[in-house]
C-alpha positions in Angstrom: -4.2 -15.3 0.9 -5.7 -12.5 -1.0 -9.4 -12.9 -1.9 -10.7 -12.0 -5.3 -11.0 -8.3 -5.3 -14.7 -8.3 -6.0 -15.2 -10.1 -2.6 -14.0 -7.0 -0.7 -16.6 -4.7 0.5 -14.1 -1.9 1.1 -10.7 -0.9 -0.2 -8.5 1.5 1.7 -5.7 3.2 -0.1 -2.7 5.0 1.1 -2.0 8.1 -1.0 1.7 8.7 -1.5 3.4 5.9 -3.4 0.1 4.1 -4.0 -2.4 6.5 -5.7 0.1 9.3 -6.4 3.7 9.1 -7.3 4.4 11.7 -4.6 7.0 10.1 -2.3 9.9 11.8 -3.9 8.0 15.1 -3.8 7.6 14.9 -0.1 11.1 13.7 0.6 12.5 16.7 -1.4 10.2 19.0 0.6 11.3 17.6 3.9 14.9 18.1 2.9 14.3 21.6 1.6 12.5 22.8 4.7 15.2 21.3 7.1 18.2 22.7 5.2 18.4 26.0 7.2 19.3 23.8 10.2 22.3 22.4 8.3 23.0 19.7 5.7 23.6 16.9 8.3 20.3 17.7 10.1 18.4 17.7 6.8 19.8 14.4 5.7 19.1 12.9 9.1 15.5 14.1 8.8 15.2 12.5 5.3 16.5 9.2 6.7 14.0 9.3 9.5 11.2 10.2 7.1 11.9 7.4 4.7 12.2 4.9 7.6 8.8 6.0 8.9 6.6 6.2 5.8 2.9 6.7 6.5 3.4 8.7 9.7 2.0 12.2 9.7 4.2 15.3 9.0 3.2 16.6 12.5 4.9 13.8 14.2 7.9 13.9 11.9 8.5 17.6 12.4 8.1 17.2 16.2 10.8 14.4 16.0 13.0 16.6 13.9 12.8 19.5 16.3 13.0 17.5 19.5 15.4 14.7 18.6 17.5 15.9 15.7 18.1 19.6 16.2 16.9 19.7 19.8 15.3 23.1 20.0 14.2 24.6 23.3 10.8 25.8 22.2 8.9 23.4 19.8 6.1 25.9 19.1 8.6 28.6 18.1 9.5 26.6 15.0 6.8 24.0 14.3 4.0 26.2 12.7 6.5 27.8 10.4 8.0 24.5 9.3 4.6 23.0 8.6 3.6 26.0 6.5 6.8 25.9 4.5 6.4 22.2 3.9 2.8 22.5 2.8 3.7 25.2 0.3 6.6 23.1 -1.1 4.4 20.0 -1.4 1.2 21.3 -3.0 2.5 22.0 -6.5 4.2 18.6 -6.6 1.0 16.8 -5.6 -0.9 18.6 -8.4 1.7 17.6 -11.0 2.9 14.1 -10.1 1.7 11.0 -11.8 -1.5 9.1 -10.9 -1.2 5.4 -10.5 -1.8 3.6 -13.8 -4.8 1.3 -13.7 -6.6 3.2 -11.0 -9.6 4.2 -13.1 -9.8 0.7 -14.7 -9.7 -0.9 -11.2 -12.6 1.3 -10.2 -14.6 0.2 -13.2 -13.9 -3.4 -12.4 -15.1 -2.9 -8.8 -18.1 -0.6 -9.0 -19.8 -1.9 -5.9 -16.9 -1.7 -3.4 -16.5 1.3 -1.1 -13.1 3.1 -1.6 -11.4 5.4 0.8 -8.0 7.2 1.2 -6.3 6.6 4.6 -3.1 8.6 4.4 -0.5 10.2 6.6 -0.8 13.3 4.4 -2.7 16.4 5.7 -6.5 15.7 5.3 -7.5 19.2 4.1 -4.6 19.2 1.6 -5.5 15.7 0.3 -9.2 16.7 -0.2 -8.2 19.9 -2.1 -5.7 18.0 -4.3 -8.0 15.1 -5.1 -10.9 17.5 -5.9 -8.6 19.7 -8.1 -7.4 16.6 -10.0 -10.9 15.1 -10.3 -10.0 12.0 -8.3 -12.3 12.6 -5.3 -15.3 10.9 -7.0 -13.4 7.6 -7.0 -13.3 7.5 -3.2 -16.9 7.3 -2.1 -16.0 6.2 1.4 -14.0 9.4 2.1 -10.6 11.0 2.0 -8.9 10.9 5.4 -5.5 12.0 6.7 -3.6 13.7 9.4 -3.5 15.1 12.0 -5.5 11.9 12.8 -3.2 8.9 12.6 -3.9 6.0 10.2 -4.6 3.5 12.9 -7.1 5.8 14.5 -8.8 6.6 11.2 -9.2 2.9 10.5 -10.6 2.2 14.0 -13.0 5.2 13.7 -14.3 4.2 10.3 -14.8 0.6 11.4 -16.7 1.7 14.4 -19.0 3.9 12.3 -19.6 1.1 9.8 -18.1 3.0 6.9 -15.2 0.5 6.7 -16.9 -2.9 6.6 -15.2 -6.2 6.1 -13.9 -8.0 4.3 -11.6 -5.1 3.5 -8.3 -4.6 1.8 -5.6 -2.0 2.5 -3.2 -1.0 -0.3 0.0 0.5 1.1 3.7 1.0 0.6 5.2 1.3 4.1 5.8 -0.6 7.3 3.3 1.5 9.1 0.6 0.8 6.5 1.1 -3.0 7.1 1.1 -2.6 10.8 -2.1 -0.5 10.8 -3.9 -3.0 8.4 -2.8 -5.9 10.5 -4.0 -4.4 13.7 -7.4 -3.5 12.1 -7.8 -7.1 10.7 -7.6 -5.9 7.1 -6.0 -7.9 4.3 -2.9 -6.1 2.9 -1.2 -5.6 -0.4 2.3 -4.0 -0.5 2.9 -1.9 -3.6 6.6 -1.6 -4.1 7.1 0.4 -7.3 7.1 3.9 -5.8 7.8 2.9 -2.2 10.7 4.4 -0.3 10.6 1.7 2.3 14.2 0.5 1.8 14.0 -2.3 4.4 10.9 -3.9 2.9 12.6 -7.1 1.7 13.8 -7.9 5.2 10.6 -6.7 6.9 8.3 -8.9 4.7 10.6 -11.9 4.4 8.6 -13.8 7.1 5.2 -12.3 6.5 2.7 -13.8 4.0 2.0 -10.4 2.3 1.0 -10.2 -1.4 3.2 -7.7 -3.3 2.8 -6.0 -6.6 4.6 -3.3 -8.5 1.6 -1.0 -8.6 -2.2 -0.9 -9.0 -1.8 -1.7 -12.7 0.0 -4.9 -11.8 -2.6 -5.8 -9.2 -5.3 -5.2 -11.9 -3.6 -7.4 -14.4 -3.2 -10.2 -11.8 -6.9 -10.0 -11.0 -7.9 -10.2 -14.6 -5.6 -13.2 -15.0 -7.3 -15.2 -12.2 
């Protein structure tokens, strides 16, 4: 059962599909970068990416090179692919929509600590959030890969930065698994999610679901 939002000391947000409407931006970039290896390989990579939302690009490209196209030398290709992907993604992150209701939710919860816990590249996230004027909302920090989400949560809990009761807002299987392992409450935001198996995954799990942050905000105001 979800607590009243004001009861949470900390809120942790995934970025893509939660704070930014950027899932499609990243899916397109993965496809574009993989295309030189062939259309079937690019589509297989997109399928893997969408089935594994929330996992860092580093792990995804390693999987692509080792399991899909099976190159002999990982390091011959990995740095170039990561650079190409970062270039393809940045403009999309700067232009995509910000979640409606985000600023209003912050105004409703002035005393909670907010943080980003994302599979996106940490330096890239901090640059994009600063450029878009969103960084001030997240006083607990903006965190991402190459550190994995579960490791970020454990580290921030150990430091006292992520104190309970805490809530994680995510849009993927991995988000839920990380929140559950860390003992955080969880809300699944479905509106921008590319987690196609979500209905079957959540069917036997008592997880609160909303379309987006605006719908969460409206439900909170209606309590």
